[in-house]
All heavy atoms as an XYZ file, in Angstrom:
1012
protein
N     125.671    113.815    107.286
C     124.414    113.108    107.065
C     124.341    111.957    108.045
O     125.249    111.206    108.247
C     124.401    112.531    105.640
C     124.166    113.533    104.591
S     124.262    112.860    102.903
C     122.716    112.045    102.763
N     123.179    111.859    108.648
C     122.933    110.788    109.597
C     122.591    109.494    108.903
O     122.377    109.464    107.696
N     122.492    108.435    109.651
C     122.174    107.137    109.104
C     120.812    107.115    108.440
O     120.682    106.576    107.348
C     122.245    106.108    110.284
C     121.755    104.757    109.864
C     122.899    103.866    109.511
N     122.421    102.517    109.249
C     122.708    101.861    108.166
N     123.442    102.363    107.241
N     122.218    100.661    108.004
N     119.818    107.727    109.018
C     118.460    107.745    108.492
C     118.455    108.500    107.168
O     117.832    108.087    106.181
C     117.457    108.380    109.474
C     116.088    108.465    108.875
C     117.397    107.521    110.754
N     119.144    109.655    107.076
C     119.176    110.425    105.864
C     119.870    109.610    104.754
O     119.462    109.666    103.608
C     119.884    111.748    106.074
C     119.145    112.701    106.960
O     117.918    112.540    107.071
O     119.748    113.571    107.592
N     120.972    108.946    105.077
C     121.682    108.171    104.072
C     120.814    107.021    103.550
O     120.766    106.756    102.350
C     123.001    107.662    104.661
C     123.710    106.719    103.718
C     123.802    105.397    103.784
C     124.421    107.101    102.546
N     124.521    104.890    102.726
C     124.907    105.948    101.938
C     124.683    108.327    101.946
C     125.648    105.971    100.782
C     125.406    108.350    100.772
C     125.904    107.143    100.219
N     120.091    106.354    104.454
C     119.233    105.285    104.039
C     118.118    105.792    103.119
O     117.800    105.167    102.099
C     118.575    104.603    105.247
C     119.577    103.698    106.029
O     120.647    103.438    105.451
O     119.269    103.341    107.160
N     117.517    106.929    103.479
C     116.476    107.523    102.665
C     117.011    107.938    101.272
O     116.403    107.698    100.260
C     115.880    108.700    103.385
C     114.410    108.825    103.206
C     113.828    109.960    103.962
N     113.513    109.519    105.296
C     113.434    110.309    106.359
N     113.707    111.599    106.284
N     113.093    109.817    107.512
N     118.191    108.541    101.266
C     118.800    108.939    100.020
C     119.166    107.795     99.131
O     118.876    107.790     97.924
C     120.063    109.805    100.309
C     120.748    110.315     99.089
C     120.403    111.419     98.407
C     121.797    109.676     98.432
N     121.226    111.540     97.315
C     122.107    110.498     97.303
C     122.543    108.530     98.639
C     123.119    110.178     96.428
C     123.607    108.239     97.744
C     123.866    109.051     96.651
N     119.733    106.751     99.698
C     120.126    105.554     98.924
C     118.850    104.847     98.398
O     118.856    104.290     97.295
C     120.996    104.620     99.707
O     120.356    104.112    100.838
N     117.821    104.801     99.208
C     116.557    104.152     98.828
C     115.961    104.898     97.635
O     115.576    104.275     96.615
C     115.603    104.161    100.007
C     114.244    103.605     99.736
C     114.064    102.233     99.594
C     113.114    104.406     99.619
C     112.783    101.682     99.365
C     111.866    103.899     99.372
C     111.727    102.525     99.226
O     110.462    102.004     98.985
N     115.983    106.244     97.649
C     115.431    107.051     96.534
C     116.336    106.882     95.288
O     115.831    106.841     94.180
C     115.366    108.478     96.926
C     114.225    108.755     97.897
C     114.125    110.208     98.252
N     113.089    110.429     99.197
C     112.909    111.528     99.858
N     113.756    112.541     99.725
N     111.935    111.671    100.746
N     117.643    106.782     95.506
C     118.541    106.602     94.379
C     118.301    105.287     93.666
O     118.220    105.244     92.466
C     120.002    106.731     94.844
C     121.034    106.504     93.769
C     120.998    107.674     92.781
C     122.431    106.389     94.399
N     118.147    104.222     94.438
C     117.954    102.914     93.844
C     116.581    102.895     93.151
O     116.516    102.387     92.021
C     118.026    101.825     94.942
C     117.521    100.484     94.410
C     119.449    101.658     95.444
N     115.522    103.384     93.799
C     114.232    103.398     93.137
C     114.209    104.244     91.901
O     113.626    103.880     90.905
C     113.157    103.846     94.117
C     112.712    102.808     95.127
C     111.614    103.441     95.993
C     112.206    101.563     94.493
N     114.860    105.399     91.957
C     114.944    106.278     90.804
C     115.699    105.627     89.636
O     115.291    105.706     88.507
N     116.799    104.936     89.964
C     117.544    104.263     88.930
C     116.763    103.128     88.308
O     116.715    102.972     87.102
C     118.889    103.680     89.560
O     119.624    104.771     90.121
C     119.705    103.035     88.484
N     116.107    102.324     89.168
C     115.267    101.206     88.641
C     114.118    101.753     87.803
O     113.747    101.175     86.731
C     114.778    100.351     89.736
C     115.819     99.454     90.469
C     115.179     98.732     91.641
C     116.429     98.482     89.508
N     113.494    102.842     88.248
C     112.426    103.428     87.483
C     112.906    103.952     86.125
O     112.215    103.773     85.138
N     114.053    104.598     86.126
C     114.626    105.085     84.860
C     114.921    103.946     83.919
O     114.626    104.053     82.732
C     115.870    105.922     85.148
O     115.545    106.994     86.052
C     116.442    106.489     83.862
N     115.501    102.889     84.429
C     115.797    101.728     83.587
C     114.526    101.118     83.015
O     114.445    100.809     81.843
C     116.638    100.654     84.392
C     118.019    101.225     84.662
C     116.684     99.354     83.628
C     118.838    100.338     85.619
N     113.516    100.944     83.869
C     112.245    100.377     83.435
C     111.590    101.249     82.351
O     111.067    100.740     81.338
C     111.305    100.143     84.597
N     111.576    102.546     82.583
C     110.999    103.453     81.592
C     111.740    103.433     80.310
O     111.112    103.416     79.230
C     110.976    104.901     82.180
C     110.261    105.931     81.387
C     108.755    105.578     81.313
C     110.388    107.302     81.996
N     113.048    103.360     80.356
C     113.873    103.291     79.134
C     113.570    102.001     78.378
O     113.428    101.999     77.169
C     115.368    103.377     79.472
O     115.610    104.563     80.190
C     116.210    103.317     78.242
N     113.460    100.874     79.095
C     113.166     99.599     78.445
C     111.799     99.624     77.789
O     111.600     99.049     76.692
C     113.272     98.434     79.462
C     114.744     98.224     79.839
C     112.657     97.166     78.926
C     114.947     97.284     80.975
N     110.813    100.321     78.399
C     109.505    100.338     77.788
C     109.377    101.341     76.657
O     108.657    101.111     75.685
C     108.460    100.701     78.870
C     108.251     99.557     79.867
S     106.901     99.831     80.984
C     107.413    101.232     81.927
N     110.067    102.515     76.737
C     109.865    103.562     75.780
C     110.829    103.469     74.568
O     110.481    103.859     73.475
C     110.014    104.925     76.485
C     109.999    106.087     75.521
C     108.889    105.129     77.513
N     112.020    102.956     74.773
C     113.003    102.915     73.703
C     112.554    102.229     72.472
O     112.721    102.695     71.338
C     114.329    102.325     74.238
N     111.923    101.007     72.576
C     111.436    100.364     71.345
C     110.406    101.177     70.576
O     110.392    101.195     69.330
C     110.840     99.050     71.841
C     111.478     98.779     73.137
C     111.744    100.147     73.746
N     109.568    101.892     71.294
C     108.529    102.711     70.621
C     109.201    103.838     69.873
O     108.860    104.139     68.735
C     107.542    103.254     71.674
C     106.564    104.252     71.028
C     106.771    102.131     72.356
N     110.184    104.469     70.489
C     110.921    105.580     69.806
C     111.633    105.040     68.607
O     111.645    105.695     67.534
C     111.863    106.258     70.819
C     110.995    107.008     71.864
C     112.773    107.248     70.114
C     111.824    107.586     73.038
N     112.258    103.892     68.688
C     113.003    103.335     67.562
C     112.071    103.029     66.400
O     112.365    103.337     65.243
C     113.803    102.070     67.996
C     114.974    102.490     68.892
C     114.317    101.305     66.772
C     115.666    101.330     69.562
N     110.913    102.433     66.695
C     109.928    102.133     65.629
C     109.403    103.428     65.019
O     109.245    103.535     63.803
C     108.778    101.280     66.161
C     107.608    101.220     65.196
C     109.290     99.894     66.500
N     109.199    104.450     65.835
C     108.748    105.729     65.316
C     109.794    106.359     64.366
O     109.469    106.862     63.294
C     108.459    106.706     66.462
C     107.908    108.052     66.063
C     106.522    107.914     65.400
C     107.791    108.948     67.280
N     111.054    106.313     64.734
C     112.123    106.808     63.897
C     112.217    106.018     62.617
O     112.341    106.589     61.506
C     113.469    106.828     64.652
C     114.636    107.095     63.735
C     113.445    107.829     65.765
N     112.106    104.689     62.691
C     112.184    103.864     61.502
C     111.021    104.095     60.547
O     111.144    103.931     59.366
C     112.293    102.351     61.894
C     113.618    102.080     62.559
C     112.068    101.449     60.736
C     113.723    100.672     63.096
N     109.861    104.522     61.102
C     108.697    104.690     60.257
C     108.876    105.833     59.269
O     108.135    105.934     58.297
C     107.465    104.958     61.148
O     107.500    106.250     61.708
N     109.874    106.688     59.464
C     110.131    107.773     58.527
C     111.183    107.443     57.504
O     111.732    108.336     56.839
C     110.513    109.067     59.308
C     109.378    109.638     60.069
C     109.354    109.504     61.464
C     108.336    110.332     59.464
C     108.319    110.045     62.199
C     107.334    110.860     60.174
C     107.295    110.722     61.528
N     111.532    106.203     57.310
C     112.583    105.795     56.404
C     112.133    105.923     54.955
O     110.981    105.801     54.612
C     113.032    104.346     56.714
O     114.188    104.085     55.905
C     111.935    103.359     56.367
N     113.115    106.159     54.106
C     112.854    106.245     52.700
C     113.030    104.882     51.983
O     112.735    104.706     50.844
C     113.783    107.258     52.013
N     113.542    103.904     52.714
C     113.828    102.585     52.176
C     112.560    101.720     52.068
O     111.531    102.077     52.681
C     114.848    101.820     53.039
C     116.201    102.546     53.100
O     116.531    103.209     52.103
O     116.893    102.375     54.089
N     112.679    100.615     51.357
C     111.575     99.662     51.277
C     111.620     98.671     52.442
O     110.643     97.989     52.707
C     111.627     98.891     49.971
C     111.198     99.736     48.780
O     110.402    100.651     48.979
N     111.713     99.441     47.629
N     112.733     98.589     53.115
C     112.892     97.695     54.283
C     113.163     98.508     55.520
O     113.707     99.622     55.456
C     114.054     96.712     54.033
N     112.800     97.906     56.678
C     113.034     98.569     57.918
C     114.481     98.374     58.379
O     114.922     97.247     58.465
C     112.088     98.078     58.991
C     110.664     98.472     58.730
S     109.420     97.873     59.897
C     110.188     97.994     61.484
N     115.196     99.441     58.616
C     116.589     99.411     59.034
C     116.825    100.517     60.018
O     116.267    101.606     59.877
C     117.432     99.693     57.819
C     118.365     98.678     57.428
C     119.170     99.090     56.249
N     118.277     99.115     55.082
C     118.703     99.217     53.853
N     119.992     99.335     53.644
N     117.875     99.256     52.852
N     117.640    100.233     61.007
C     117.974    101.274     61.990
C     119.459    101.479     61.963
O     120.225    100.517     62.047
C     117.494    100.933     63.380
C     117.699    102.071     64.315
C     116.749    103.086     64.314
C     118.754    102.143     65.220
C     116.865    104.130     65.190
C     118.909    103.202     66.047
C     117.960    104.195     66.075
N     119.945    102.693     61.833
C     119.214    103.915     61.584
C     118.742    104.023     60.129
O     119.369    103.455     59.258
C     120.270    105.007     61.908
C     121.557    104.377     61.688
C     121.401    102.881     61.982
N     117.673    104.746     59.861
C     117.138    104.895     58.513
C     118.151    105.661     57.619
O     118.858    106.562     58.133
C     115.856    105.684     58.665
C     115.770    106.126     60.078
C     116.851    105.446     60.868
N     118.186    105.313     56.350
C     119.127    105.942     55.446
C     118.659    107.337     55.015
O     119.465    108.183     54.635
C     119.326    105.092     54.251
O     118.125    104.925     53.544
N     117.383    107.576     55.060
C     116.837    108.881     54.606
C     115.492    109.143     55.253
O     114.823    108.250     55.760
N     115.055    110.408     55.184
C     113.799    110.802     55.756
C     112.744    110.904     54.678
O     112.982    111.443     53.600
C     113.940    112.155     56.450
C     112.705    112.664     57.080
C     112.339    112.224     58.361
C     111.852    113.539     56.431
C     111.186    112.694     58.974
C     110.693    113.994     57.021
C     110.358    113.556     58.287
N     111.536    110.344     54.936
C     110.462    110.390     53.968
C     109.115    110.270     54.666
O     108.982    109.586     55.677
C     110.628    109.224     52.981
O     109.508    109.201     52.129
N     108.098    110.936     54.093
C     106.748    110.835     54.572
C     105.962    109.769     53.816
O     104.782    109.643     53.954
C     106.008    112.172     54.432
C     106.521    113.214     55.301
C     107.409    114.232     55.001
C     106.135    113.435     56.693
N     107.632    114.999     56.087
C     106.865    114.530     57.147
C     105.330    112.777     57.583
C     106.759    115.019     58.441
C     105.204    113.233     58.864
C     105.945    114.359     59.282
N     106.651    109.053     52.936
C     105.985    108.162     52.007
C     105.081    107.130     52.635
O     103.988    106.855     52.134
C     107.066    107.509     51.131
C     107.029    106.102     50.944
C     108.209    105.634     50.169
N     108.139    104.191     50.060
C     109.041    103.445     49.541
N     110.103    104.000     49.024
N     108.886    102.135     49.465
N     105.461    106.519     53.724
C     104.626    105.475     54.373
C     103.371    106.094     54.977
O     102.303    105.457     54.988
C     105.463    104.731     55.412
C     106.594    104.006     54.763
C     107.919    104.277     54.957
C     106.532    102.961     53.845
N     108.697    103.472     54.189
C     107.874    102.603     53.482
C     105.501    102.235     53.236
C     108.181    101.648     52.583
C     105.804    101.237     52.344
C     107.127    100.935     52.043
N     103.497    107.313     55.509
C     102.317    107.936     56.104
C     101.355    108.413     54.978
O     100.123    108.373     55.152
C     102.709    109.114     57.013
C     103.313    108.598     58.286
C     104.706    108.491     58.433
C     102.496    108.163     59.299
C     105.253    107.985     59.604
C     103.051    107.642     60.472
C     104.430    107.598     60.593
O     104.968    107.081     61.766
N     101.902    108.855     53.858
C     101.050    109.223     52.705
C     100.296    107.989     52.196
O      99.118    108.065     51.867
C     101.905    109.821     51.618
C     102.416    111.199     51.912
C     103.400    111.711     50.882
O     103.951    110.940     50.134
N     103.627    113.026     50.908
N     101.006    106.853     52.134
C     100.355    105.610     51.662
C      99.271    105.182     52.652
O      98.216    104.681     52.288
C     101.412    104.528     51.515
N      99.542    105.356     53.960
C      98.538    104.946     54.935
C      97.270    105.807     54.877
O      96.142    105.339     55.055
C      99.162    105.057     56.362
C      98.200    104.689     57.526
C      97.846    103.204     57.433
C      98.876    105.004     58.834
N      97.446    107.119     54.579
C      96.294    108.002     54.517
C      95.580    108.016     53.152
O      94.536    108.613     53.039
C      96.744    109.411     54.907
C      97.273    109.573     56.321
C      97.782    110.969     56.575
C      96.229    109.198     57.335
N      96.147    107.340     52.172
C      95.517    107.244     50.884
C      94.339    106.264     50.968
O      94.489    105.079     51.236
C      96.518    106.719     49.822
C      95.949    106.652     48.446
O      94.921    107.306     48.186
O      96.557    105.961     47.593
N      93.092    106.771     50.730
C      91.943    105.911     50.914
C      91.826    104.734     49.943
O      91.246    103.720     50.244
C      90.754    106.852     50.720
C      91.273    108.047     50.048
C      92.733    108.136     50.316
N      92.459    104.857     48.775
C      92.351    103.779     47.810
C      93.400    102.717     48.060
O      93.114    101.549     48.113
C      92.477    104.354     46.347
C      91.277    105.271     46.077
C      92.557    103.195     45.348
C      91.452    106.078     44.829
N      94.649    103.142     48.279
C      95.723    102.189     48.479
C      95.636    101.442     49.788
O      96.103    100.325     49.901
C      97.100    102.905     48.354
N      95.072    102.116     50.791
C      95.001    101.503     52.144
C      93.614    101.169     52.574
O      93.306    101.199     53.770
C      95.670    102.480     53.152
O      96.983    102.669     52.836
N      92.737    100.831     51.613
C      91.369    100.583     51.989
C      91.207     99.396     52.932
O      90.382     99.397     53.857
C      90.501    100.360     50.778
O      90.939     99.196     50.038
N      92.028     98.333     52.740
C      91.946     97.183     53.649
C      92.414     97.549     55.052
O      91.817     97.089     56.025
C      92.797     96.041     53.104
C      92.262     95.405     51.865
C      93.099     94.288     51.360
O      94.310     94.290     51.571
N      92.540     93.357     50.667
N      93.419     98.348     55.180
C      93.899     98.766     56.497
C      92.832     99.633     57.188
O      92.578     99.455     58.360
C      95.231     99.570     56.347
C      95.667    100.139     57.712
C      96.315     98.671     55.788
N      92.221    100.552     56.438
C      91.172    101.378     56.995
C      89.970    100.531     57.441
O      89.411    100.741     58.557
C      90.727    102.439     55.987
C      91.805    103.424     55.693
N      91.656    104.359     54.704
C      93.036    103.611     56.191
C      92.739    105.111     54.607
N      93.587    104.632     55.513
N      89.593     99.563     56.631
C      88.483     98.701     56.997
C      88.794     97.895     58.254
O      87.978     97.737     59.172
C      88.152     97.749     55.832
C      86.853     97.071     55.980
C      86.384     96.339     54.715
N      87.123     96.725     53.541
C      87.681     95.867     52.741
N      87.606     94.566     52.931
N      88.380     96.267     51.675
N      90.041     97.377     58.338
C      90.479     96.608     59.508
C      90.466     97.481     60.768
O      90.049     97.086     61.856
C      91.843     96.023     59.285
N      90.896     98.747     60.607
C      90.903     99.682     61.743
C      89.464     99.950     62.245
O      89.230     99.945     63.429
C      91.622    100.965     61.395
N      88.555    100.209     61.316
C      87.171    100.409     61.692
C      86.539     99.166     62.339
O      85.732     99.291     63.302
C      86.319    100.869     60.501
C      86.530    102.311     60.196
C      87.109    102.846     59.085
C      86.194    103.426     61.024
N      87.143    104.208     59.181
C      86.606    104.598     60.353
C      85.579    103.557     62.272
C      86.394    105.850     60.903
C      85.423    104.840     62.794
C      85.823    105.951     62.142
N      86.845     98.025     61.805
C      86.348     96.754     62.426
C      86.882     96.602     63.847
O      86.124     96.231     64.745
C      86.773     95.534     61.598
C      85.977     95.385     60.309
O      84.964     96.058     60.156
N      86.493     94.607     59.386
N      88.196     96.921     64.036
C      88.760     96.811     65.363
C      88.075     97.783     66.323
O      87.780     97.457     67.455
C      90.257     97.102     65.278
O      90.870     96.140     64.403
C      90.908     97.025     66.650
N      87.866     99.001     65.851
C      87.189    100.015     66.683
C      85.777     99.570     67.032
O      85.343     99.691     68.218
C      87.172    101.361     65.962
C      86.552    102.539     66.712
C      87.365    102.826     67.966
C      86.478    103.771     65.807
N      85.039     99.070     66.082
C      83.649     98.610     66.327
C      83.615     97.430     67.304
O      82.821     97.464     68.264
C      83.038     98.177     64.985
C      81.577     97.860     65.103
C      80.986     97.512     63.742
O      81.687     97.553     62.719
O      79.782     97.186     63.746
N      84.481     96.465     67.125
C      84.517     95.335     68.076
C      84.896     95.822     69.442
O      84.339     95.413     70.465
C      85.466     94.231     67.523
C      85.749     93.215     68.625
C      84.893     93.566     66.320
N      85.864     96.722     69.534
C      86.292     97.256     70.818
C      85.166     97.985     71.534
O      85.010     97.849     72.787
N      84.387     98.783     70.792
C      83.299     99.496     71.423
C      82.207     98.565     71.914
O      81.662     98.725     73.033
C      82.692    100.501     70.430
C      83.559    101.727     70.119
C      82.944    102.566     68.985
C      83.788    102.581     71.336
N      81.896     97.553     71.105
C      80.892     96.572     71.545
C      81.376     95.807     72.765
O      80.642     95.569     73.737
C      80.543     95.553     70.407
C      79.614     96.143     69.388
C      79.903     96.021     68.034
C      78.429     96.795     69.746
C      79.040     96.492     67.071
C      77.598     97.314     68.796
C      77.921     97.168     67.443
O      77.073     97.695     66.508
N      82.661     95.362     72.727
C      83.204     94.610     73.873
C      83.210     95.466     75.146
O      82.908     94.991     76.253
C      84.578     94.125     73.563
N      83.532     96.744     74.994
C      83.547     97.643     76.145
C      82.122     97.817     76.708
O      81.926     97.756     77.935
C      84.122     99.025     75.750
O      85.464     98.822     75.267
C      84.139     99.961     76.902
N      81.172     98.007     75.876
C      79.812     98.214     76.310
C      79.252     96.933     77.005
O      78.693     97.020     78.066
C      78.900     98.606     75.137
N      79.474     95.786     76.404
C      79.007     94.527     76.998
C      79.728     94.252     78.283
O      79.095     93.829     79.276
C      79.127     93.392     75.982
C      78.175     93.586     74.795
C      78.909     92.050     76.648
C      78.428     92.674     73.634
N      81.031     94.424     78.302
C      81.821     94.207     79.526
C      81.410     95.132     80.673
O      81.322     94.661     81.823
N      81.152     96.383     80.318
C      80.723     97.319     81.345
C      79.363     96.940     81.927
O      79.131     96.986     83.126
C      80.697     98.749     80.796
O      81.984     99.095     80.320
C      80.234     99.745     81.835
N      78.434     96.567     81.063
C      77.120     96.167     81.491
C      77.174     94.912     82.372
O      76.547     94.862     83.462
C      76.201     95.912     80.285
C      74.794     95.455     80.599
C      74.037     96.546     81.353
C      74.061     95.043     79.327
N      77.931     93.898     81.953
C      78.062     92.696     82.761
C      78.737     92.972     84.084
O      78.356     92.412     85.120
C      78.816     91.622     81.986
C      78.089     91.007     80.788
C      79.001     90.044     80.046
C      76.796     90.327     81.187
N      79.780     93.830     84.083
C      80.445     94.166     85.323
C      79.543     94.924     86.282
O      79.568     94.694     87.496
C      81.721     94.996     85.059
N      78.747     95.800     85.735
C      77.746     96.530     86.564
C      76.774     95.588     87.187
O      76.506     95.679     88.412
C      77.064     97.630     85.720
C      75.962     98.369     86.454
C      76.565     99.264     87.510
C      75.143     99.188     85.441
N      76.215     94.687     86.402
C      75.220     93.724     86.938
C      75.866     92.826     87.996
O      75.271     92.503     88.995
C      74.623     92.916     85.810
C      73.760     93.729     84.791
C      73.317     92.842     83.646
C      72.569     94.358     85.523
N      77.102     92.353     87.722
C      77.782     91.476     88.661
C      78.098     92.209     89.951
O      77.933     91.677     91.077
C      79.069     90.920     88.054
N      78.506     93.483     89.824
C      78.811     94.259     91.018
C      77.572     94.517     91.873
O      77.592     94.418     93.112
N      76.452     94.823     91.214
C      75.195     95.006     91.975
C      74.751     93.706     92.658
O      74.291     93.718     93.810
C      74.105     95.512     91.014
C      74.261     96.961     90.524
C      73.183     97.278     89.480
C      74.187     97.893     91.709
N      74.878     92.591     91.945
C      74.482     91.324     92.520
C      75.381     90.958     93.723
O      74.907     90.488     94.728
C      74.521     90.242     91.479
N      76.699     91.186     93.579
C      77.624     90.868     94.686
C      77.416     91.790     95.883
O      77.620     91.348     97.025
C      79.052     90.901     94.207
C      79.469     89.762     93.265
C      80.876     90.014     92.776
C      79.384     88.452     93.996
N      77.062     93.038     95.641
C      76.869     93.945     96.755
C      75.614     93.593     97.582
O      75.581     93.908     98.784
C      76.712     95.387     96.220
N      74.638     92.933     96.983
C      73.412     92.581     97.698
C      73.449     91.202     98.349
O      72.604     90.902     99.129
C      72.234     92.674     96.713
C      72.035     94.057     96.232
C      70.910     94.133     95.274
N      70.838     95.533     94.777
C      69.873     96.024     94.090
N      68.864     95.230     93.759
N      69.860     97.235     93.698
N      74.407     90.413     97.965
C      74.478     89.031     98.469
C      75.607     88.911     99.480
O      76.649     89.499     99.368
C      74.764     88.051     97.342
C      73.752     88.114     96.244
C      72.711     87.109     96.437
N      71.801     87.071     95.278
C      70.519     86.985     95.369
N      69.956     86.859     96.524
N      69.775     86.989     94.310
N      75.377     88.065    100.462
C      76.431     87.696    101.449
C      76.404     86.188    101.568
O      75.354     85.606    101.818
C      76.158     88.324    102.823
C      76.163     89.826    102.816
C      77.592     90.352    102.760
N      77.548     91.804    102.773
C      78.181     92.511    101.890
N      78.915     91.950    100.956
N      78.124     93.814    101.961
N      77.497     85.554    101.314
C      77.555     84.144    101.415
C      78.795     83.594    100.718
O      79.570     84.304    100.127
N      78.945     82.289    100.781
C      80.123     81.629    100.190
C      80.131     81.795     98.686
O      81.193     81.986     98.088
C      80.163     80.149    100.575
N      78.992     81.693     98.050
C      78.909     81.833     96.592
C      79.306     83.249     96.167
O      80.046     83.399     95.136
N      78.854     84.221     96.871
C      79.186     85.648     96.548
C      80.654     85.911     96.749
O      81.311     86.599     95.938
C      78.360     86.599     97.383
N      81.243     85.362     97.831
C      82.673     85.551     98.066
C      83.502     84.820     97.020
O      84.524     85.334     96.542
C      83.063     85.037     99.463
C      82.632     85.979    100.555
C      83.262     85.593    101.873
N      83.020     84.194    102.208
C      82.143     83.747    103.089
N      81.444     84.630    103.792
N      81.984     82.474    103.306
N      83.076     83.666     96.603
C      83.780     82.919     95.551
C      83.711     83.685     94.202
O      84.711     83.786     93.494
C      83.173     81.525     95.335
O      83.361     80.788     96.513
N      82.536     84.202     93.898
C      82.382     84.966     92.640
C      83.238     86.260     92.690
O      83.853     86.630     91.693
C      80.906     85.315     92.410
N      83.262     86.901     93.841
C      84.064     88.100     94.025
C      85.563     87.781     93.805
O      86.235     88.523     93.111
C      83.845     88.681     95.387
C      84.460     90.085     95.535
O      84.554     90.814     94.527
O      84.839     90.412     96.655
N      85.999     86.687     94.364
C      87.405     86.302     94.172
C      87.673     85.957     92.711
O      88.722     86.325     92.180
C      87.703     85.015     95.060
O      87.423     85.341     96.415
C      89.140     84.591     94.895
N      86.723     85.287     92.078
C      86.905     84.947     90.687
C      86.988     86.187     89.794
O      87.783     86.264     88.869
C      85.703     84.080     90.210
C      85.739     83.625     88.748
C      86.862     82.624     88.539
C      84.403     83.051     88.379
N      86.166     87.216     90.117
C      86.209     88.455     89.319
C      87.455     89.300     89.590
O      87.884     90.004     88.697
C      84.957     89.294     89.605
C      83.703     88.659     89.136
C      82.515     88.829     89.811
C      83.681     87.905     87.958
C      81.342     88.265     89.362
C      82.500     87.348     87.489
C      81.338     87.509     88.208
N      88.046     89.219     90.776
C      89.225     90.030     91.104
C      90.514     89.294     90.650
O      91.542     89.990     90.487
C      89.211     90.300     92.615
C      90.467     91.007     93.032
C      88.024     91.147     93.012
N      90.490     88.054     90.406
C      91.650     87.307     90.062
C      92.434     87.859     88.850
O      93.642     88.008     88.914
C      91.334     85.804     89.794
O      90.751     85.288     91.000
C      92.532     85.017     89.433
N      91.730     88.262     87.746
C      92.509     88.851     86.616
C      93.270     90.091     87.001
O      94.254     90.468     86.389
C      91.462     89.138     85.559
C      90.338     88.206     85.878
C      90.365     88.052     87.381
N      92.794     90.824     87.995
C      93.532     92.035     88.440
C      94.763     91.666     89.209
O      95.728     92.452     89.215
C      92.591     92.904     89.339
C      91.340     93.437     88.678
C      90.462     94.130     89.728
C      91.682     94.382     87.525
N      94.795     90.555     89.858
C      95.932     90.144     90.665
C      96.990     89.376     89.886
O      98.160     89.355     90.278
C      95.492     89.312     91.860
C      94.578     90.057     92.805
S      94.102     89.130     94.254
C      93.432     87.615     93.568
N      96.651     88.688     88.796
C      97.567     87.827     88.095
C      98.803     88.564     87.549
O      99.895     88.031     87.676
C      96.843     87.088     86.974
C      95.939     85.972     87.449
C      95.217     85.307     86.277
C      96.734     84.916     88.237
N      98.685     89.748     86.961
C      99.884     90.432     86.502
C     100.837     90.745     87.696
O     102.049     90.639     87.527
C      99.410     91.731     85.852
C      98.017     91.425     85.469
C      97.498     90.469     86.512
N     100.302     91.175     88.801
C     101.098     91.484     89.968
C     101.816     90.200     90.484
O     103.000     90.242     90.814
C     100.283     92.088     91.060
C     101.110     92.498     92.268
C     100.216     93.195     93.350
O      99.073     93.359     93.139
N     100.873     93.507     94.415
N     101.113     89.107     90.506
C     101.693     87.841     90.945
C     102.810     87.400     90.007
O     103.868     86.993     90.403
C     100.620     86.742     91.071
C      99.671     87.101     92.242
C     101.266     85.385     91.320
C      98.428     86.226     92.301
N     102.559     87.542     88.704
C     103.587     87.174     87.734
C     104.829     88.020     87.875
O     105.933     87.571     87.813
C     103.015     87.305     86.299
N     104.635     89.333     88.116
C     105.756     90.208     88.311
C     106.553     89.846     89.583
O     107.779     89.848     89.589
C     105.313     91.677     88.395
C     106.424     92.633     88.763
C     107.419     92.958     87.868
C     106.517     93.090     90.059
C     108.424     93.801     88.215
C     107.554     93.947     90.416
C     108.506     94.297     89.498
N     105.803     89.548     90.611
C     106.463     89.204     91.889
C     107.298     87.918     91.761
O     108.412     87.816     92.256
C     105.445     89.063     93.011
C     104.840     90.450     93.379
C     103.664     90.299     94.256
O     103.180     89.193     94.510
O     103.121     91.370     94.696
N     106.765     86.941     91.040
C     107.514     85.684     90.833
C     108.746     85.943     89.993
O     109.851     85.482     90.263
C     106.612     84.605     90.183
C     107.452     83.414     89.723
C     105.529     84.189     91.180
N     108.612     86.757     88.953
C     109.720     87.099     88.085
C     110.806     87.872     88.866
O     112.001     87.671     88.729
C     109.279     87.942     86.908
N     110.373     88.816     89.721
C     111.316     89.580     90.550
C     112.007     88.649     91.547
O     113.222     88.824     91.779
C     110.585     90.699     91.285
N     111.295     87.718     92.113
C     111.872     86.758     93.020
C     112.975     85.934     92.339
O     114.044     85.733     92.872
C     110.829     85.849     93.618
C     111.293     84.770     94.601
C     111.857     85.422     95.841
C     110.192     83.816     94.924
N     112.642     85.471     91.143
C     113.619     84.684     90.380
C     114.819     85.538     90.000
O     115.965     85.119     90.088
C     112.974     84.037     89.126
C     113.996     83.474     88.164
C     111.951     83.042     89.506
N     114.561     86.797     89.602
C     115.634     87.697     89.189
C     116.591     87.996     90.367
O     117.809     87.962     90.241
C     115.070     88.987     88.627
C     116.115     89.973     88.242
C     116.860     89.789     87.104
C     116.355     91.096     89.017
C     117.830     90.709     86.725
C     117.331     92.027     88.679
C     118.055     91.817     87.503
N     116.020     88.319     91.549
C     116.850     88.714     92.660
C     117.383     87.482     93.423
O     118.344     87.520     94.102
C     116.083     89.625     93.634
C     115.836     90.984     93.042
C     114.550     91.433     92.888
C     116.847     91.771     92.651
C     114.288     92.685     92.346
C     116.601     93.021     92.103
C     115.355     93.470     91.958
């Protein structure tokens, strides 16, 4: 193996390892909560002492879980309204910015794009501190 092949192989190995670790860190808690949700106990414990559908039966019971169902519908309704209003405002802002050229339009464009950049900046600062 030449130097270039070794560098490429080691680069892929490191990225693959980091990707696997990141995926495990993100997915493992979800799997653990899913496994715990089938417990027969009254308290959450890992590993569960027995298997039961009792919590899912209680969730699907319209009388026992009426507050949960109402809260879920309220959440869905608020989410749909927020999505519709946000899409409309974003469409209007995009059309206005596409037709304008000037310092105000550039400032507004930067202001609208900032929330898209903040998670990346936070990750980069965290990675810098980590390494």
